[in-house]
N, C-alpha and C positions, 0 to 999 in steps of 0.2 A: 502494498501500500504505502502511495506517496504521503508525503507529510508535511512538504515543502514547496513552494509552489514559487518562483522568483520571477516575476515581470518587466519587462521593460515598458517607458511609457512610451512615447513617441514612437509612432510607424506601429505601434504594437497595442498596448491599451488604449491609448486615444486614436480613433478616428482621424482622417481627413480634416474634421470643421476641432481637432483639439478637445473632443469632447470624448466623454468614457458610454458607451450605449448601454441602454437598459440591461440587455441582454446579458454584456460581460458582468453589469453588476448585480445583476442576480445568482451568477453562476461561482461568482468569487461567495458571496453571499453564502450559497449553499456550502461551498468544499469548509466554509471556515467553522460552519455549523456544524460539519464533521468533524472537526480537531484541526483540518489541516491548515498551516501558517502559510499566510501568502504576504508576499514581501513585493513590496517595488522597487527595481532596481534600476536606477537610470543615470544617466551623464549630468543630468540638472541637476544645479545646488538644491541645497535642502527650502529655501522658499519659492521656488518653483514648481515643488510637489506636496506642499502643503493642504492646496486645494485639493486635490486628487485622494489625498489621504483622507481627511474633512469627508467629501462625499462620497467615498466609499467606508466612513465607520470603521479607520485600521488608524487610528492619531490616539492611542493610548499606550500607554509604557508596557503592557500586552502584545503590544505591536511593534513594528521594526519598520527601519529605510534605507534603504542601500541608495548612497547619495554619490556624485562627483564620478563616475563610473569604478564604486567600490572603495574610492580613496576612505571614505566614510561609513559607517557601520555602525547607525544607534536603535537608541529606544525613538518610539516617534512622539514621547510627550515631554518629557525630562530631558530629552534628548543625551542619556548618557551612553557616551563611547564607549561600541565594543573592540572598534579595530579603526585606526588612524593612521594610513600610512602618506605623506603627502611632502611635498618640497619646499625648497627653498628659494629664498629673495636671490642668492645665487643661480638658481636652476633657473630661475623667469628671467634673469637678466643673459644670460648665454643663449636661451631659446629665444629670446628679444633683437638679440645679434641676428641670429638665424633670419628670422623673419626681416629684418633689412637688408641681409645682405640679398634675399632673396625674393625682395621686393612683396612680402605679402603681408597683410594686417596681423596683430596679434592682441590678443586679451587675456586675464588671467584671471584668474579669484583668488583674493587676498582674504586672509581671516582678518585682518584689522581694518583695511579698507574697503570687501567687497570685490564684485565686478572692475576691473579696472583693465584701462589702455593706454596708450601714448596719442593715440588718435582714433577717433571713434571712427565705423564705419558701418556698410549696411548691414554687414551680417553679427556686429555686437551690439547694434539694434535689434537684430531677430531675438537675439539672447536676451535684450533687456523687456522687449513686450512678450516674450513668450513665458517667461520667469514672473513676470510684473515687478522686476527688479532697476535701479537705476545704475549708472555708469560713471567713474570717476577716471577721470582723464588725468593722468599723471606718467610723466617718464618711468619706465621701469629702472632708471641708473638712482631713484631717490631711494629705494626698496635697498634695504639692509640686508647682506648677504645671508642673516641667518632668518630675516623674516618667514614665515610660514604661509605657503601658497599651496591652494588646492592641487590645482591643476591651469596647466596652458592652454590656449587653443590659437593654431594659423587658423583665420579664417579669411576668405574671400571665392570670388564666382570660380566656379570650378575648372574651368581650362587654367587658371594662372594657377590656384591651389594643387590641381594635378603637378603641376610641369614644378612649382615648388618643392613637391613632395618628390619626387624623381631626381632632385638634386642635393636630399638629406643626405649626409653622413652616413655611413653603417656605425659609426660610435654612437652617434643619436641614441640608435635602437637599440645599441648595447647598455645604453644608460638611460632610458627611460624606456615606461609601455608607451607605444603607438598606435594609435587605434581612429579608423576614420569611422566619423558617428553621421555624417552627412556629406553630401557634395561638396559643402561648402564648409565644415567643420573637420581640422585635426587634431585632434586630443592628444596631448601629452602630461602623463603623470609620472608619480614616482616608481621605480622599477619593480616594486613588489605588489602595485596595486593597479586591478583592473577586475571586471562585474565578479570573474572568478572567484578570486583571489575573495570578494567581499560575501557571496552567497557562501563560500564553506569557511568564511569566519561564523557567520550564520548558524549555518550547521553544525556544527562544531557547537558552538555557544548553546545549542537546544537540543544538545545527542542525538541529531538528525544522521543518517549513513547516507553516502552520496548517493548509493542507489535509489534511495526515498524521497531524488529533488526531481521537481522540473523546470527548469528554464526555456522562458520564452522572448524572443525577440526577431530581429529585421535586420540588424546592418554592423558593421566591422566590430564596434564596443560590444557587440554581445558574445562575440565568438569565444572570448576564454568562460563565461557560464554554459554558455552553451554544452561545450563539450565537457567541462566540470560536473553538468547534471547528470543524473542515470538517463533522464528522457531531454534530450533538448530540441525543441521546435522551433521551424522557420515560420512567419508569418510567407502568408501566398505573394505580399510583396515587397517579401524580404529580397537583400541582394540574391545575386547569383553564387559568390563567394558563402552567402550564409547558407541559405537552402543545402550546398554539398556539404556541410561539418554538422549537419541537424539530423536528426534521429529521423523524424517526422515533422512535413508541412501542415498545415492547418490554413482554413481559412485565411482572407486579408482580414487586415485591421479596418475596415468598413463594411465587413460581415461575419464582427463578431466572431474571429478566429479563437480570439484567446476564451473566449465561453463555448464553442464549439469545443476544444481539445480539453475543457476541463470535466466538459461532460463528458468524453468518450473515454478518457486517463483516471478519472476519479470517482464521478457522481455514478458516471455508469458502468463500472470496471466489475466485470466480475472475478 
């Protein structure tokens, strides 16, 4: 029996209108009533997940949340930290230097300052809108080397970002976890941070075995948790790479694919 379900948000739980369908809500509620722990695992900051947690009534200290692509695992109410592996100001400055060299936009999530960027851009504004947060324009050179940074992102039009990604040195991939969460987002985290590590930490905290975990996602930043889980499920709208590493492909985010998978593998499982 599956005891833990980890759900990506954008492109998975949320439909194209960034809403949770009634069907998804019902299936999640029914699974939780059976004693299954359901957790949101997103690249979003915690602020950008609070509305969904409240809508799903998953906002108590018996609930958990995985944010910043696994960099933070916390209880949903008091925000007690279960796991935290983050970057430093020195890391952010290094990555910002590469962004400048490659002529792409960059922003980062700072524990002290929130969302920061040397120069505002279309996709930093997009980050603000989907998460309901503000941005602070500041040079990364002003950060102290030991400043706590949750993650850094290269953000730009898909052709520009893809060209930059192709030019990133292999050393960066050895030093950090680097994942593509959207055509316009490249996310850079601590080497030991990814959604798989976050889900694994929560499963161990709850005494749940790996084979009792389901994970669902649609993009590159979900790959670690899809391969960690006993059952990794890709959405019909997922990238081809995501489908290729998954155990099962459910319906799309616009057709309540999350609910359909929960019904198949949890609610109606024999």
